[in-house]
N, CA, C and O atoms as CSV, one atom per row, in Angstrom:
chain,resi,resn,atom,element,x,y,z
A,1,UNK,N,N,142.690,61.192,-46.074
A,1,UNK,CA,C,143.484,61.601,-47.278
A,1,UNK,C,C,143.935,63.499,-47.604
A,1,UNK,O,O,144.694,64.159,-48.313
A,2,UNK,N,N,143.220,63.634,-46.890
A,2,UNK,CA,C,143.543,65.261,-46.938
A,2,UNK,C,C,144.634,65.628,-45.760
A,2,UNK,O,O,145.421,66.538,-46.020
A,3,UNK,N,N,144.738,64.915,-44.363
A,3,UNK,CA,C,146.073,64.710,-44.332
A,3,UNK,C,C,147.146,64.139,-44.991
A,3,UNK,O,O,148.238,64.685,-44.830
A,4,UNK,N,N,147.092,63.377,-45.541
A,4,UNK,CA,C,148.013,62.276,-46.000
A,4,UNK,C,C,148.652,63.043,-47.229
A,4,UNK,O,O,149.881,63.043,-47.291
A,5,UNK,N,N,147.767,63.844,-48.438
A,5,UNK,CA,C,148.147,64.718,-49.236
A,5,UNK,C,C,148.152,65.914,-49.440
A,5,UNK,O,O,148.559,66.513,-50.436
A,6,UNK,N,N,147.445,66.537,-47.977
A,6,UNK,CA,C,147.606,68.269,-48.502
A,6,UNK,C,C,146.277,68.585,-49.276
A,6,UNK,O,O,145.614,67.830,-49.987
A,7,UNK,N,N,146.080,69.796,-48.976
A,7,UNK,CA,C,145.262,70.301,-49.661
A,7,UNK,C,C,144.994,70.920,-51.159
A,7,UNK,O,O,144.047,71.161,-51.908
A,8,UNK,N,N,146.517,71.030,-51.121
A,8,UNK,CA,C,146.940,71.409,-52.689
A,8,UNK,C,C,146.904,70.257,-53.729
A,8,UNK,O,O,146.296,70.340,-54.796
A,9,UNK,N,N,147.675,69.075,-53.285
A,9,UNK,CA,C,147.263,67.781,-54.281
A,9,UNK,C,C,145.846,67.545,-54.294
A,9,UNK,O,O,145.217,67.195,-55.292
A,10,UNK,N,N,145.376,67.745,-53.178
A,10,UNK,CA,C,143.415,66.712,-53.453
A,10,UNK,C,C,143.246,67.637,-54.362
A,10,UNK,O,O,142.910,67.173,-55.451
A,11,UNK,N,N,143.410,69.339,-54.295
A,11,UNK,CA,C,142.844,69.652,-55.981
A,11,UNK,C,C,143.430,69.670,-56.872
A,11,UNK,O,O,142.868,69.982,-57.922
A,12,UNK,N,N,144.647,69.388,-56.867
A,12,UNK,CA,C,145.414,68.577,-58.511
A,12,UNK,C,C,145.153,67.551,-58.944
A,12,UNK,O,O,145.261,67.484,-60.169
A,13,UNK,N,N,144.718,66.333,-58.249
A,13,UNK,CA,C,143.460,65.120,-58.316
A,13,UNK,C,C,142.392,65.681,-58.647
A,13,UNK,O,O,142.187,65.776,-59.857
A,14,UNK,N,N,141.747,66.030,-58.045
A,14,UNK,CA,C,140.437,66.497,-58.272
A,14,UNK,C,C,140.515,67.198,-60.064
A,14,UNK,O,O,139.895,66.648,-60.974
A,15,UNK,N,N,141.167,68.149,-60.233
A,15,UNK,CA,C,141.177,68.557,-61.767
A,15,UNK,C,C,141.632,67.667,-62.223
A,15,UNK,O,O,140.729,67.116,-62.853
A,16,UNK,N,N,142.905,66.894,-62.361
A,16,UNK,CA,C,143.178,65.679,-63.412
A,16,UNK,C,C,141.789,64.686,-63.258
A,16,UNK,O,O,141.398,64.129,-64.285
A,17,UNK,N,N,141.160,64.498,-62.181
A,17,UNK,CA,C,139.903,63.426,-62.369
A,17,UNK,C,C,138.727,64.048,-62.905
A,17,UNK,O,O,137.779,63.279,-63.064
A,18,UNK,N,N,138.556,65.203,-63.212
A,18,UNK,CA,C,137.707,66.101,-64.218
A,18,UNK,C,C,137.889,66.701,-64.917
A,18,UNK,O,O,137.188,67.699,-65.087
A,19,UNK,N,N,139.201,66.328,-65.894
A,19,UNK,CA,C,139.796,67.149,-66.777
A,19,UNK,C,C,139.014,66.839,-68.242
A,19,UNK,O,O,138.718,67.752,-69.013
A,20,UNK,N,N,138.748,65.545,-68.489
A,20,UNK,CA,C,138.054,65.161,-69.387
A,20,UNK,C,C,136.301,65.307,-69.391
A,20,UNK,O,O,135.531,65.201,-70.346
A,21,UNK,N,N,136.102,65.499,-68.408
A,21,UNK,CA,C,134.483,65.882,-68.239
A,21,UNK,C,C,134.255,67.280,-68.686
A,21,UNK,O,O,134.688,68.329,-68.209
A,22,UNK,N,N,133.318,67.023,-69.918
A,22,UNK,CA,C,132.717,67.826,-70.534
A,22,UNK,C,C,131.120,68.705,-69.795
A,22,UNK,O,O,130.977,69.927,-69.810
A,23,UNK,N,N,130.109,67.727,-69.216
A,23,UNK,CA,C,128.924,68.438,-68.534
A,23,UNK,C,C,129.205,68.745,-67.204
A,23,UNK,O,O,130.071,68.126,-66.585
A,24,UNK,N,N,128.400,69.852,-66.595
A,24,UNK,CA,C,128.693,70.031,-65.522
A,24,UNK,C,C,128.450,69.652,-64.615
A,24,UNK,O,O,129.055,70.067,-63.626
A,25,UNK,N,N,127.338,68.573,-64.479
A,25,UNK,CA,C,126.573,67.572,-63.753
A,25,UNK,C,C,127.334,66.645,-63.758
A,25,UNK,O,O,127.218,65.935,-62.758
A,26,UNK,N,N,128.240,66.268,-64.618
A,26,UNK,CA,C,129.391,65.215,-64.629
A,26,UNK,C,C,130.698,65.430,-63.623
A,26,UNK,O,O,131.265,64.486,-63.072
A,27,UNK,N,N,131.026,66.612,-63.495
A,27,UNK,CA,C,131.797,67.268,-63.330
A,27,UNK,C,C,131.339,67.575,-61.827
A,27,UNK,O,O,132.215,67.498,-60.966
A,28,UNK,N,N,130.161,67.885,-61.479
A,28,UNK,CA,C,130.010,67.694,-59.934
A,28,UNK,C,C,129.533,66.666,-59.123
A,28,UNK,O,O,129.348,66.712,-57.906
A,29,UNK,N,N,129.303,65.508,-60.073
A,29,UNK,CA,C,129.030,64.433,-59.941
A,29,UNK,C,C,130.622,63.860,-59.305
A,29,UNK,O,O,130.759,63.413,-58.166
A,30,UNK,N,N,131.743,63.993,-60.321
A,30,UNK,CA,C,132.698,63.389,-59.639
A,30,UNK,C,C,133.463,64.547,-58.402
A,30,UNK,O,O,134.220,64.290,-57.466
A,31,UNK,N,N,133.016,65.583,-58.775
A,31,UNK,CA,C,133.827,66.444,-57.311
A,31,UNK,C,C,132.809,65.736,-55.971
A,31,UNK,O,O,133.351,65.654,-54.869
A,32,UNK,N,N,131.602,65.329,-56.096
A,32,UNK,CA,C,130.626,65.067,-55.104
A,32,UNK,C,C,131.584,63.739,-54.574
A,32,UNK,O,O,132.070,63.497,-53.469
A,33,UNK,N,N,131.624,63.063,-55.754
A,33,UNK,CA,C,132.434,61.476,-55.293
A,33,UNK,C,C,133.543,61.789,-54.468
A,33,UNK,O,O,133.580,61.338,-53.324
A,34,UNK,N,N,134.569,62.599,-54.965
A,34,UNK,CA,C,135.824,62.701,-54.284
A,34,UNK,C,C,135.319,63.610,-52.906
A,34,UNK,O,O,136.041,63.489,-51.917
A,35,UNK,N,N,134.575,64.168,-52.833
A,35,UNK,CA,C,134.490,64.911,-51.536
A,35,UNK,C,C,134.077,63.849,-50.719
A,35,UNK,O,O,134.479,64.048,-49.572
A,36,UNK,N,N,133.463,62.837,-50.821
A,36,UNK,CA,C,132.833,61.976,-49.808
A,36,UNK,C,C,133.946,60.982,-49.850
A,36,UNK,O,O,134.292,60.640,-48.719
A,37,UNK,N,N,134.461,60.543,-50.606
A,37,UNK,CA,C,135.697,59.657,-50.477
A,37,UNK,C,C,137.057,60.028,-49.183
A,37,UNK,O,O,137.717,59.266,-48.476
A,38,UNK,N,N,137.045,61.687,-49.333
A,38,UNK,CA,C,137.964,62.133,-48.655
A,38,UNK,C,C,137.680,62.223,-47.190
A,38,UNK,O,O,138.494,61.972,-46.301
A,39,UNK,N,N,136.181,62.688,-46.999
A,39,UNK,CA,C,135.668,62.611,-46.048
A,39,UNK,C,C,135.628,61.220,-45.047
A,39,UNK,O,O,135.911,61.179,-43.849
A,40,UNK,N,N,135.222,60.194,-45.851
A,40,UNK,CA,C,135.255,59.232,-44.995
A,40,UNK,C,C,136.856,58.710,-44.803
A,40,UNK,O,O,137.258,58.110,-43.807
A,41,UNK,N,N,137.376,58.938,-45.545
A,41,UNK,CA,C,138.768,58.061,-45.156
A,41,UNK,C,C,139.475,59.107,-43.907
A,41,UNK,O,O,140.491,58.622,-43.409
A,42,UNK,N,N,139.189,60.029,-43.533
A,42,UNK,CA,C,139.207,60.744,-42.261
A,42,UNK,C,C,138.383,60.252,-40.905
A,42,UNK,O,O,138.483,60.668,-39.751
A,43,UNK,N,N,137.716,59.440,-41.342
A,43,UNK,CA,C,136.563,59.087,-40.058
A,43,UNK,C,C,136.969,58.113,-39.951
A,43,UNK,O,O,137.534,57.565,-40.897
A,44,UNK,N,N,136.777,57.304,-38.283
A,44,UNK,CA,C,137.401,56.666,-37.677
A,44,UNK,C,C,136.181,55.691,-38.273
A,44,UNK,O,O,135.141,56.061,-38.816
A,45,UNK,N,N,136.726,54.050,-37.947
A,45,UNK,CA,C,135.611,53.293,-38.438
A,45,UNK,C,C,134.795,52.781,-36.677
A,45,UNK,O,O,135.462,52.679,-35.648
A,46,UNK,N,N,133.432,52.562,-36.752
A,46,UNK,CA,C,132.522,52.539,-35.426
A,46,UNK,C,C,133.326,51.756,-34.367
A,46,UNK,O,O,133.341,52.057,-33.173
A,47,UNK,N,N,134.240,50.344,-35.123
A,47,UNK,CA,C,134.650,49.739,-33.823
A,47,UNK,C,C,135.691,50.323,-33.027
A,47,UNK,O,O,135.896,50.009,-31.854
A,48,UNK,N,N,136.596,51.500,-33.920
A,48,UNK,CA,C,138.116,51.810,-33.403
A,48,UNK,C,C,137.331,53.302,-32.664
A,48,UNK,O,O,137.916,53.826,-31.716
A,49,UNK,N,N,136.208,53.816,-33.091
A,49,UNK,CA,C,135.643,54.450,-31.847
A,49,UNK,C,C,135.172,53.999,-30.703
A,49,UNK,O,O,135.343,54.650,-29.672
A,50,UNK,N,N,134.519,52.836,-30.709
A,50,UNK,CA,C,134.228,52.517,-29.509
A,50,UNK,C,C,135.008,51.465,-28.440
A,50,UNK,O,O,134.827,51.068,-27.289
A,51,UNK,N,N,136.028,51.247,-29.573
A,51,UNK,CA,C,137.784,50.630,-28.764
A,51,UNK,C,C,138.085,51.726,-27.485
A,51,UNK,O,O,138.299,51.517,-26.291
A,52,UNK,N,N,138.001,53.025,-28.302
A,52,UNK,CA,C,138.524,53.915,-27.371
A,52,UNK,C,C,138.171,54.305,-26.220
A,52,UNK,O,O,138.918,54.569,-25.278
A,53,UNK,N,N,136.714,54.369,-26.263
A,53,UNK,CA,C,135.916,54.813,-24.928
A,53,UNK,C,C,136.276,53.288,-24.032
A,53,UNK,O,O,135.509,53.393,-23.075
A,54,UNK,N,N,136.885,52.212,-23.888
A,54,UNK,CA,C,137.480,51.408,-23.383
A,54,UNK,C,C,138.672,51.522,-22.606
A,54,UNK,O,O,139.716,52.015,-23.035
A,55,UNK,N,N,138.463,50.941,-21.163
A,55,UNK,CA,C,139.922,51.151,-20.374
A,55,UNK,C,C,140.217,49.951,-20.260
A,55,UNK,O,O,139.518,48.938,-20.281
A,56,UNK,N,N,141.723,50.175,-20.087
A,56,UNK,CA,C,142.418,49.104,-19.757
A,56,UNK,C,C,142.552,48.625,-18.175
A,56,UNK,O,O,142.911,47.517,-17.777
A,57,UNK,N,N,142.185,49.705,-17.436
A,57,UNK,CA,C,142.597,49.663,-15.543
A,57,UNK,C,C,140.773,48.901,-15.440
A,57,UNK,O,O,139.765,49.015,-16.138
A,58,UNK,N,N,141.138,48.106,-14.121
A,58,UNK,CA,C,140.199,47.117,-13.616
A,58,UNK,C,C,139.546,48.206,-12.377
A,58,UNK,O,O,140.519,48.788,-11.898
A,59,UNK,N,N,138.598,48.557,-11.876
A,59,UNK,CA,C,138.187,49.170,-11.082
A,59,UNK,C,C,138.351,48.700,-9.723
A,59,UNK,O,O,137.992,47.537,-9.541
A,60,UNK,N,N,138.773,49.280,-8.806
A,60,UNK,CA,C,138.835,49.036,-7.551
A,60,UNK,C,C,137.481,48.580,-6.927
A,60,UNK,O,O,136.379,48.855,-7.400
A,61,UNK,N,N,137.768,47.657,-5.508
A,61,UNK,CA,C,136.445,47.061,-5.287
A,61,UNK,C,C,135.066,48.153,-4.709
A,61,UNK,O,O,135.443,49.250,-4.297
A,62,UNK,N,N,134.084,47.976,-4.687
A,62,UNK,CA,C,132.907,48.880,-4.687
A,62,UNK,C,C,133.193,49.677,-2.955
A,62,UNK,O,O,134.269,49.156,-2.662
A,63,UNK,N,N,132.998,50.154,-2.329
A,63,UNK,CA,C,132.664,50.503,-0.939
A,63,UNK,C,C,131.582,50.992,-0.783
A,63,UNK,O,O,131.504,52.111,-1.289
A,64,UNK,N,N,130.283,50.487,-0.075
A,64,UNK,CA,C,129.270,50.884,0.261
A,64,UNK,C,C,128.965,51.286,2.044
A,64,UNK,O,O,129.346,50.540,2.946
A,65,UNK,N,N,128.302,52.445,2.258
A,65,UNK,CA,C,128.030,53.185,3.440
A,65,UNK,C,C,127.653,52.272,3.946
A,65,UNK,O,O,128.379,51.585,4.664
A,66,UNK,N,N,126.376,52.000,3.705
A,66,UNK,CA,C,125.387,50.978,4.669
A,66,UNK,C,C,125.062,49.254,3.237
A,66,UNK,O,O,125.257,48.758,2.128
A,67,UNK,N,N,124.609,49.187,4.249
A,67,UNK,CA,C,124.113,47.345,3.457
A,67,UNK,C,C,123.702,47.604,1.788
A,67,UNK,O,O,122.876,48.517,1.745
A,68,UNK,N,N,123.922,47.250,0.855
A,68,UNK,CA,C,124.149,47.686,-0.808
A,68,UNK,C,C,122.317,47.027,-1.077
A,68,UNK,O,O,122.037,45.927,-1.554
A,69,UNK,N,N,121.279,48.141,-0.581
A,69,UNK,CA,C,120.207,47.897,-1.083
A,69,UNK,C,C,119.413,48.747,-2.554
A,69,UNK,O,O,119.054,49.915,-2.410
A,70,UNK,N,N,119.245,48.170,-3.647
A,70,UNK,CA,C,118.755,48.525,-4.456
A,70,UNK,C,C,117.832,49.854,-4.745
A,70,UNK,O,O,117.261,50.150,-3.695
A,71,UNK,N,N,117.523,50.673,-5.715
A,71,UNK,CA,C,116.169,51.438,-5.232
A,71,UNK,C,C,115.950,51.622,-6.936
A,71,UNK,O,O,116.790,51.987,-7.759
A,72,UNK,N,N,114.441,51.216,-7.167
A,72,UNK,CA,C,114.405,51.524,-8.540
A,72,UNK,C,C,113.551,52.524,-8.997
A,72,UNK,O,O,112.421,52.735,-8.555
A,73,UNK,N,N,114.195,53.231,-10.027
A,73,UNK,CA,C,113.503,54.125,-11.093
A,73,UNK,C,C,112.365,54.041,-11.160
A,73,UNK,O,O,111.910,53.084,-11.787
A,74,UNK,N,N,111.444,55.013,-10.539
A,74,UNK,CA,C,109.786,54.732,-10.747
A,74,UNK,C,C,110.148,54.485,-12.780
A,74,UNK,O,O,110.992,54.638,-13.664
A,75,UNK,N,N,108.863,54.048,-12.508
A,75,UNK,CA,C,108.402,53.425,-14.182
A,75,UNK,C,C,109.514,53.106,-15.453
A,75,UNK,O,O,109.418,53.406,-16.644
A,76,UNK,N,N,110.756,52.281,-14.627
A,76,UNK,CA,C,111.911,51.884,-15.382
A,76,UNK,C,C,112.411,50.402,-14.829
A,76,UNK,O,O,111.800,49.918,-13.877
A,77,UNK,N,N,113.325,49.806,-15.318
A,77,UNK,CA,C,113.486,48.772,-15.051
A,77,UNK,C,C,115.286,48.788,-14.476
A,77,UNK,O,O,116.211,48.026,-14.759
A,78,UNK,N,N,115.243,49.675,-13.821
A,78,UNK,CA,C,116.727,50.366,-14.075
A,78,UNK,C,C,116.955,50.441,-12.496
A,78,UNK,O,O,116.324,51.456,-12.202
A,79,UNK,N,N,117.510,49.931,-11.302
A,79,UNK,CA,C,117.833,50.129,-9.994
A,79,UNK,C,C,119.130,51.089,-10.008
A,79,UNK,O,O,119.917,51.181,-10.949
A,80,UNK,N,N,119.188,51.652,-9.020
A,80,UNK,CA,C,120.064,52.422,-8.496
A,80,UNK,C,C,120.632,52.349,-7.051
A,80,UNK,O,O,119.815,52.233,-6.138
A,81,UNK,N,N,122.264,52.421,-6.692
A,81,UNK,CA,C,122.842,52.583,-5.466
A,81,UNK,C,C,123.232,53.269,-4.708
A,81,UNK,O,O,124.405,53.325,-4.340
A,82,UNK,N,N,122.333,53.929,-4.321
A,82,UNK,CA,C,122.743,55.216,-3.129
A,82,UNK,C,C,123.824,54.860,-2.171
A,82,UNK,O,O,124.475,55.902,-2.098
A,83,UNK,N,N,124.331,54.064,-1.469
A,83,UNK,CA,C,125.113,53.809,-0.767
A,83,UNK,C,C,126.524,53.502,-1.090
A,83,UNK,O,O,127.457,53.371,-0.297
A,84,UNK,N,N,126.532,53.411,-2.340
A,84,UNK,CA,C,127.394,52.995,-3.340
A,84,UNK,C,C,128.808,54.322,-3.233
A,84,UNK,O,O,128.454,55.492,-3.378
A,85,UNK,N,N,130.296,54.031,-2.988
A,85,UNK,CA,C,130.932,55.513,-3.519
A,85,UNK,C,C,131.213,55.856,-4.731
A,85,UNK,O,O,132.275,56.441,-4.943
A,86,UNK,N,N,130.400,55.592,-5.689
A,86,UNK,CA,C,130.650,55.325,-6.812
A,86,UNK,C,C,129.250,55.250,-7.627
A,86,UNK,O,O,128.427,54.601,-6.981
A,87,UNK,N,N,128.679,55.791,-9.026
A,87,UNK,CA,C,127.566,55.533,-9.819
A,87,UNK,C,C,127.614,54.281,-10.013
A,87,UNK,O,O,128.366,53.840,-10.883
A,88,UNK,N,N,126.631,53.235,-9.060
A,88,UNK,CA,C,126.328,51.952,-9.513
A,88,UNK,C,C,124.852,51.666,-9.774
A,88,UNK,O,O,124.046,52.145,-8.975
A,89,UNK,N,N,124.362,50.869,-10.902
A,89,UNK,CA,C,123.313,50.774,-11.534
A,89,UNK,C,C,123.015,48.973,-11.242
A,89,UNK,O,O,123.816,48.191,-10.730
A,90,UNK,N,N,121.903,48.724,-11.644
A,90,UNK,CA,C,121.355,47.164,-11.834
A,90,UNK,C,C,120.575,47.225,-12.829
A,90,UNK,O,O,119.842,48.214,-12.849
A,91,UNK,N,N,120.462,46.331,-13.859
A,91,UNK,CA,C,119.406,45.608,-14.510
A,91,UNK,C,C,119.611,44.848,-15.269
A,91,UNK,O,O,120.579,44.719,-16.019
A,92,UNK,N,N,117.969,43.781,-15.052
A,92,UNK,CA,C,117.983,42.325,-15.573
A,92,UNK,C,C,119.541,41.957,-15.646
A,92,UNK,O,O,120.213,42.000,-16.677
A,93,UNK,N,N,120.028,41.567,-14.298
A,93,UNK,CA,C,121.226,40.467,-13.922
A,93,UNK,C,C,122.574,41.278,-14.102
A,93,UNK,O,O,123.691,40.774,-13.983
A,94,UNK,N,N,122.315,42.619,-14.410
A,94,UNK,CA,C,123.737,43.192,-14.804
A,94,UNK,C,C,124.016,44.333,-13.903
A,94,UNK,O,O,123.111,45.138,-13.683
A,95,UNK,N,N,125.188,44.480,-13.358
A,95,UNK,CA,C,125.830,45.579,-12.815
A,95,UNK,C,C,126.159,46.430,-13.532
A,95,UNK,O,O,126.855,46.095,-14.491
A,96,UNK,N,N,125.810,47.827,-13.373
A,96,UNK,CA,C,126.813,49.008,-14.081
A,96,UNK,C,C,127.807,49.396,-13.394
A,96,UNK,O,O,127.684,49.045,-12.220
A,97,UNK,N,N,128.778,49.989,-13.612
A,97,UNK,CA,C,129.292,50.882,-12.999
A,97,UNK,C,C,130.076,52.175,-13.058
A,97,UNK,O,O,130.435,52.183,-14.236
A,98,UNK,N,N,130.498,53.132,-12.571
A,98,UNK,CA,C,131.457,54.429,-13.952
A,98,UNK,C,C,132.703,54.675,-12.859
A,98,UNK,O,O,132.741,55.421,-11.881
A,99,UNK,N,N,133.371,54.065,-13.221
A,99,UNK,CA,C,134.871,54.610,-12.532
A,99,UNK,C,C,136.101,55.161,-13.619
A,99,UNK,O,O,136.357,54.619,-14.694
A,100,UNK,N,N,136.646,56.123,-13.174
A,100,UNK,CA,C,137.754,56.645,-13.530
A,100,UNK,C,C,137.116,57.068,-14.939
A,100,UNK,O,O,137.503,56.319,-15.836
A,101,UNK,N,N,136.378,57.914,-15.300
A,101,UNK,CA,C,135.625,58.307,-16.585
A,101,UNK,C,C,135.257,57.172,-17.720
A,101,UNK,O,O,135.197,57.428,-18.922
A,102,UNK,N,N,134.965,55.575,-17.007
A,102,UNK,CA,C,134.415,54.493,-17.766
A,102,UNK,C,C,133.820,53.812,-17.248
A,102,UNK,O,O,134.017,53.515,-16.070
A,103,UNK,N,N,132.675,53.233,-18.140
A,103,UNK,CA,C,131.730,52.200,-17.532
A,103,UNK,C,C,132.370,50.948,-17.351
A,103,UNK,O,O,133.325,50.617,-18.053
A,104,UNK,N,N,131.951,50.302,-16.541
A,104,UNK,CA,C,132.289,48.899,-16.332
A,104,UNK,C,C,130.838,47.871,-16.527
A,104,UNK,O,O,129.722,48.390,-16.509
A,105,UNK,N,N,130.949,46.966,-16.639
A,105,UNK,CA,C,129.827,45.943,-16.308
A,105,UNK,C,C,130.204,44.482,-15.775
A,105,UNK,O,O,131.289,43.920,-15.925
A,106,UNK,N,N,128.674,43.819,-14.894
A,106,UNK,CA,C,129.443,42.804,-14.494
A,106,UNK,C,C,128.223,42.164,-13.989
A,106,UNK,O,O,127.175,42.729,-13.677
A,107,UNK,N,N,128.579,40.510,-13.936
A,107,UNK,CA,C,126.727,39.970,-13.394
A,107,UNK,C,C,126.949,39.570,-11.751
A,107,UNK,O,O,126.252,38.793,-11.099
A,108,UNK,N,N,127.784,40.113,-11.424
A,108,UNK,CA,C,127.764,39.896,-9.415
A,108,UNK,C,C,128.472,41.223,-8.905
A,108,UNK,O,O,129.470,41.674,-9.466
A,109,UNK,N,N,128.086,41.606,-8.187
A,109,UNK,CA,C,128.695,43.440,-7.502
A,109,UNK,C,C,130.398,42.613,-7.326
A,109,UNK,O,O,131.183,43.552,-7.456
A,110,UNK,N,N,130.975,41.702,-7.165
A,110,UNK,CA,C,132.205,41.249,-6.447
A,110,UNK,C,C,133.217,41.500,-7.821
A,110,UNK,O,O,134.392,41.867,-7.832
A,111,UNK,N,N,132.248,41.136,-9.053
A,111,UNK,CA,C,133.375,41.686,-10.324
A,111,UNK,C,C,133.348,39.958,-10.841
A,111,UNK,O,O,132.620,39.263,-10.132
A,112,UNK,N,N,133.928,39.365,-11.771
A,112,UNK,CA,C,134.804,40.659,-12.725
A,112,UNK,C,C,133.885,41.906,-13.253
A,112,UNK,O,O,132.722,41.915,-13.659
A,113,UNK,N,N,134.824,42.932,-13.099
A,113,UNK,CA,C,134.143,44.301,-14.187
A,113,UNK,C,C,134.876,44.110,-15.567
A,113,UNK,O,O,136.031,43.719,-15.737
A,114,UNK,N,N,133.957,44.471,-16.506
A,114,UNK,CA,C,134.452,44.108,-17.536
A,114,UNK,C,C,134.081,45.568,-18.466
A,114,UNK,O,O,132.886,45.862,-18.499
A,115,UNK,N,N,134.913,46.353,-19.109
A,115,UNK,CA,C,135.305,47.700,-19.627
A,115,UNK,C,C,133.687,48.000,-21.086
A,115,UNK,O,O,133.453,47.454,-22.164
A,116,UNK,N,N,133.422,48.411,-20.793
A,116,UNK,CA,C,132.214,48.558,-22.186
A,116,UNK,C,C,132.080,49.482,-22.486
A,116,UNK,O,O,132.825,50.237,-21.862
A,117,UNK,N,N,131.217,50.185,-23.487
A,117,UNK,CA,C,131.611,51.235,-24.492
A,117,UNK,C,C,129.733,51.492,-23.925
A,117,UNK,O,O,128.947,50.612,-23.573
A,118,UNK,N,N,129.461,53.175,-24.034
A,118,UNK,CA,C,128.150,53.775,-23.370
A,118,UNK,C,C,127.116,53.002,-24.468
A,118,UNK,O,O,125.929,52.879,-24.165
A,119,UNK,N,N,127.547,52.568,-25.556
A,119,UNK,CA,C,126.472,52.396,-26.482
A,119,UNK,C,C,126.105,50.877,-25.822
A,119,UNK,O,O,125.019,50.441,-26.205
A,120,UNK,N,N,126.892,49.972,-24.841
A,120,UNK,CA,C,126.239,48.848,-24.394
A,120,UNK,C,C,125.424,49.120,-22.962
A,120,UNK,O,O,124.820,48.282,-22.293
A,121,UNK,N,N,125.577,50.426,-22.716
A,121,UNK,CA,C,124.651,50.798,-21.656
A,121,UNK,C,C,122.877,50.492,-21.510
A,121,UNK,O,O,122.283,50.283,-22.568
A,122,UNK,N,N,122.289,50.477,-20.555
A,122,UNK,CA,C,120.698,50.840,-20.792
A,122,UNK,C,C,120.780,51.808,-21.169
A,122,UNK,O,O,121.751,52.562,-21.112
A,123,UNK,N,N,119.168,52.068,-21.904
A,123,UNK,CA,C,119.303,53.637,-22.810
A,123,UNK,C,C,118.812,54.300,-22.165
A,123,UNK,O,O,118.618,55.375,-22.732
A,124,UNK,N,N,118.174,54.251,-20.404
A,124,UNK,CA,C,118.658,55.286,-19.646
A,124,UNK,C,C,120.287,55.892,-19.260
A,124,UNK,O,O,120.343,56.978,-18.683
A,125,UNK,N,N,120.948,55.519,-19.430
A,125,UNK,CA,C,122.447,55.941,-19.380
A,125,UNK,C,C,122.928,56.388,-20.105
A,125,UNK,O,O,123.600,57.387,-19.847
A,126,UNK,N,N,122.858,55.992,-21.131
A,126,UNK,CA,C,123.366,56.337,-22.619
A,126,UNK,C,C,123.537,57.681,-22.793
A,126,UNK,O,O,124.656,57.971,-23.216
A,127,UNK,N,N,122.796,58.592,-22.605
A,127,UNK,CA,C,122.180,59.969,-22.579
A,127,UNK,C,C,122.692,61.016,-21.891
A,127,UNK,O,O,122.766,62.167,-22.321
A,128,UNK,N,N,123.260,60.408,-20.190
A,128,UNK,CA,C,122.790,61.776,-19.080
A,128,UNK,C,C,124.170,61.230,-18.335
A,128,UNK,O,O,124.637,60.100,-18.478
A,129,UNK,N,N,124.802,62.455,-17.377
A,129,UNK,CA,C,125.735,61.884,-16.815
A,129,UNK,C,C,125.404,61.062,-16.219
A,129,UNK,O,O,124.242,60.816,-15.895
A,130,UNK,N,N,127.002,60.077,-15.777
A,130,UNK,CA,C,126.871,58.954,-14.341
A,130,UNK,C,C,125.866,59.205,-13.624
A,130,UNK,O,O,124.797,58.609,-13.492
A,131,UNK,N,N,126.357,60.313,-13.072
A,131,UNK,CA,C,125.571,60.583,-11.470
A,131,UNK,C,C,124.383,61.555,-11.850
A,131,UNK,O,O,124.526,62.656,-11.318
A,132,UNK,N,N,123.214,61.435,-12.653
A,132,UNK,CA,C,122.235,62.290,-13.016
A,132,UNK,C,C,121.112,61.996,-12.217
A,132,UNK,O,O,120.243,62.683,-11.681
A,133,UNK,N,N,121.404,60.596,-12.292
A,133,UNK,CA,C,119.862,59.808,-11.340
A,133,UNK,C,C,119.987,59.834,-9.717
A,133,UNK,O,O,119.096,59.543,-8.918
A,134,UNK,N,N,121.078,60.178,-9.483
A,134,UNK,CA,C,121.860,60.238,-7.932
A,134,UNK,C,C,121.060,61.507,-7.768
A,134,UNK,O,O,119.963,61.487,-7.209
A,135,UNK,N,N,121.705,62.828,-8.345
A,135,UNK,CA,C,121.397,63.790,-8.152
A,135,UNK,C,C,119.913,64.688,-8.133
A,135,UNK,O,O,119.574,65.720,-7.553
A,136,UNK,N,N,119.198,63.716,-9.102
A,136,UNK,CA,C,117.824,64.028,-9.481
A,136,UNK,C,C,116.902,63.062,-9.134
A,136,UNK,O,O,115.886,62.840,-9.792
A,137,UNK,N,N,117.205,62.499,-8.165
A,137,UNK,CA,C,116.036,61.304,-7.627
A,137,UNK,C,C,115.377,62.155,-6.529
A,137,UNK,O,O,116.024,62.905,-5.798
A,138,UNK,N,N,114.105,61.993,-6.468
A,138,UNK,CA,C,113.300,62.556,-5.135
A,138,UNK,C,C,113.929,61.751,-3.631
A,138,UNK,O,O,113.888,60.621,-3.144
A,139,UNK,N,N,114.458,62.973,-3.305
A,139,UNK,CA,C,114.831,62.077,-1.577
A,139,UNK,C,C,113.561,61.608,-0.694
A,139,UNK,O,O,113.784,61.061,0.386
A,140,UNK,N,N,112.279,61.804,-1.115
A,140,UNK,CA,C,111.550,61.169,-0.427
A,140,UNK,C,C,111.101,59.740,-0.868
A,140,UNK,O,O,110.353,59.040,-0.185
A,141,UNK,N,N,111.670,59.339,-2.175
A,141,UNK,CA,C,111.435,57.628,-2.755
A,141,UNK,C,C,112.703,57.313,-2.267
A,141,UNK,O,O,112.640,56.084,-2.301
A,142,UNK,N,N,113.954,57.618,-1.781
A,142,UNK,CA,C,115.123,57.074,-1.421
A,142,UNK,C,C,114.690,56.370,-0.333
A,142,UNK,O,O,113.873,56.761,0.501
A,143,UNK,N,N,115.457,54.954,-0.374
A,143,UNK,CA,C,115.227,54.087,0.905
A,143,UNK,C,C,116.198,54.305,1.932
A,143,UNK,O,O,117.401,54.258,1.672
A,144,UNK,N,N,115.608,54.624,3.484
A,144,UNK,CA,C,116.919,54.305,4.495
A,144,UNK,C,C,117.667,53.445,4.288
A,144,UNK,O,O,117.627,52.245,4.015
A,145,UNK,N,N,118.986,54.840,4.589
A,145,UNK,CA,C,119.888,53.483,4.899
A,145,UNK,C,C,120.042,53.025,6.174
A,145,UNK,O,O,120.714,52.016,6.391
């Protein structure tokens, strides 16, 4: 609303809405309601925000330096592929890869890869950079290539 009407128009509307209001508490209630509606009109819907996280592109095939052997993150159900050319994870029958600033998921390493939002990732991947576990995984626990 603020972008649509501009600041001065918003205040004129608020003044008109509160013109007949006598008590201070009623005035504050109307002002709070108006402010809430103004803020809500400027917010994206959750669906719009999530669709902005998706990519229209399809990832190129994954290349491996060695045989693709997953390594389990200790005390989790998340596996990593250290021999892949990009961040690649596996959990409960689903693969996750990070490619060109977007996440993709597939039931098979060969694809098809579908774009997903960060909210659809396993919890362990939602709050860290895509290569976090690659960079911080103890080298002595990594399987040999």
